N, C-alpha and C positions, 0 to 999 in steps of 0.2 A: 317666519320672522327672524329665527336664529340665523338662517343662511344669509339673509339680507344684511343683518347686523354684522356678521363676520366679514362679509364682502366690503362693507363700509369701513370697518376697522383696518382691513388689509389695504384698501385704497388710501386711507388716511396715513397709514404707516409708510407706504411707498412715496406719497407726496412729501412727507417729512424727511424721508431718507434723501430724496433728490434735492430738496431745498437745502438741507444742511451740507450735502456733498458739494453742491454748487457754491454755497456761501463759503465753505472751507477753502475750496480751490481759488475762489475770487479773492479771499483774504490773503492767501498765500502769495498769489501773484502781485497783489497790491503791496504787500510787505517787501517783496523782493524789489519791486520797482522803486520804492522809497529808499531801501537800503543801498541799492545800486547807485543812486544819485550821490550818496554820501561816500561810498567806497571807491568809486572810479577815479577821483582825483589822486588817490594814494597809489594807484597801479601804474607801473612804468614798463617799458620794454628795456631789456638789458642787452648790451652789445658792446661794440667798439666804435670809436670815432677816429678817423684819419683825415687830416685836412686836404691832402692832395689825392685821395682815393676817389674813385667813382664806382659806386656811391660812397660818400664820406661816412655814412652811418650804416652799420650792419647789425641786425637784430639776431641775438642768439637765444633769447628766452624772455621770461617775464620776471618781474620783481614787485615788491610792495614796500612802501615806507613804513617804518616802525620807530619805536623809541620817541625821540623828540622831533622826528621828521628829517633828521640829517643822516639817517642810515637806511639802507635798502636791503631787504632779505630776498634771497633767490636760492637756486640750487647750486651746489658745488660744481656739477658737471656743465653748468652754463658758463662758468668763468673760463676764458681761453687759457690754455696751458702756456702759450707764448704770445708776446706782443712784438710788433715791429717798431721797436724804439727808434731805429734809424730814421723811419719815416713818421715819427711822432704819433704812433697809434696808442690810444689810451682807452681804458674801460670807461663806459659812459652809460647813462640811463636817458631814456627818451620818453616824452609825453606830449600831450596836446593841451594847450590852455589858451582861452580867449581866441580860438580859431587859428592858433599858430602852433607849429611844431617846435618844441624846445628840447635842448639837450643839456645835461649836467655831467661834468667829468667826475669820476669816482675812483677810489682805490679800494683794494681788497683789505678789509679790516680784520676779518676772521673767517676761518674755513673749517668745516668738519666733513671730511670725505666719507667717513664711516656712515654718517646719517644723511649725506648728500645735501648739506645746507651751507650757505655762505652769506656773509654780511659785507656790504659795501658801505664805505664812508664817503659822503658827498664832499667834494672839495669846497663847495660853497652853495648857499641856498638851502631851502627846506621844502618839504612836501607835507601835506596833511597825513599824519600817521594813522595806521589802523589800530584797533584795540585787539590785544591777544586774548583768546578765550581759554577755556579749561578743557584740554584734550581728554582728560580722564573721565569727564562727564559725558562724552560722546557715546551714543548707543547705536547698535545696528538698527537700521530701518528709519533713522532720522534723515530729513531732507536738508541738503546743503547746496551751496552754489560756488562756482569758481569763475574768476574773470581774468582774462589774459590775452595774449597774442598768439592764437593757435597755429598760424602758418607764417610767422615772422613778418616780413615787410610787405607781403602780398596785399594785405588789407589796410596797410597804412597804420597810423597811430589812432586806431579806433578799436579799443578793447572789446572782446566778445565774451558773453556770459553763457555758461552752461549750468545745469543743475541736475542733481541726482541724489539717490539715497546712499547711505553707508550700507553697502550690501554685505560687507564682512569686515571684521577686525582680525587680521591674520598676520602670521610671521612674514617678514620681508623676503622670503625665499620662494620663488616660483618653481614648482617641481619640474625637473628635467626628464624628458622622455628617454634620453639615451645617455649612457655614462660618458660618452665622448664629449658631451656638452659641459661637463664639470670642469671648473678651473680653480686656481688658488683663491681668487676673490670670493667665489661662490662657496667654496669649501669652508672659509672662515665664517661666512654668514650662517652656514649650517650649524656651526659649533656654538655661535652666540647670536641667535636671531632676535630681532625686536619687532614689535607689532606695528603695522601700518594700516591705514584706512583704504579699503577697496571700495571703489565707487562703480555704480552702474551708469556711468556717464562717459561720453567720448571726449578724450583729450588728445591733443596732437603735440608733436615735438616742441613747437613754440610755446606751449602752455607750461613748460617746465618752469617752476618758480611761481606759478599763479597761486594766490591765496585761496584757500578753501574756507568759506565763512558761513555763519548762521544767517539765514535769509531774513530774519527779523531784527537781530541786534547788530549784525555786521561783524561780530567778533570772529577773528580768524582762529581756526582750530587745526589747520594743517597747511602743508605746502605741496602742491601737485609736483610729482617728480618723475613719473613714468606712466606709460600706457602699455598694456599687454599686447604684444605683437603676435598675431596668430599665423602669419605666413612669413613675410620678410619685411625688413625695414623700408624697402622701396615701396611696399604696398600699404603702408600704414595710413596714407592719406586716402587712397581709393577704396580700401577695404578695412576700415577700423574695427577693432574687436568690441568696442563699447565698454571695455573694462579699463579703469584707470586707478592709479594709486597715489596716496598722499602721505607725507611724513608728518606725524603728530607734532603740533606746535611746541610741545614741551622740550623737544630737542633744540629748537631755535632759542627758546628762553634760556636754557642751560648755557648755550654758546654765548649768548649776549651777556649773561651774568659773569661767566668765567672770564670774559674779556673786558669787563667793566663798561659795557656799552648799553646797559639797561638798568 
């Protein structure tokens, strides 16, 4: 009798485990699906627009609307260092609405190269803004998602979503295997590092500037800014490392407040 009773208890426990595991995964997927509907209208491709160029639009990364909807947050390294003013090249953001591709001209309103964040001010129009979350409350092991344009214009204006856990909260310095890889920029980081979120999710160059957000609330807690390259930059698409990094959103908040934009 004791053996049969124990067997029934084990069977019941296993059924409960699988039920709650499935229910948990199903709830997580449903939450992300609902959140995605809300956050996608806030996400744009960031690049440049030139009237007589072919193509007229060039994507350089991703961004997301914040504040009152008239500003867009992205990475500093996404912003072009030079524009062809002679041929009317301008910074612009691109998105899709009502089955049509749209573009809005923007100007650089603030930039923080140290933390690789930048803010664009739309010349006109507004987008639905995201809500900024609390980066200091983020814990290792929590599940988040990010949405953006992973390989630029190849997929068109259809943002792609990835999800993964915060695998580590670590200094923003990737260890160098050889002393020859050290440079002045890296040396400065070694002297005064700041923490970034490391993710076990694959990001690509076009994901730079993508919002990292809570899958339930949609609150943005970071900005995707780089992917760990295990071989060469040329192989990042064909052989990704599966390790990506995000800048905590508090650095964006500080920049916005310092410039009176938030």
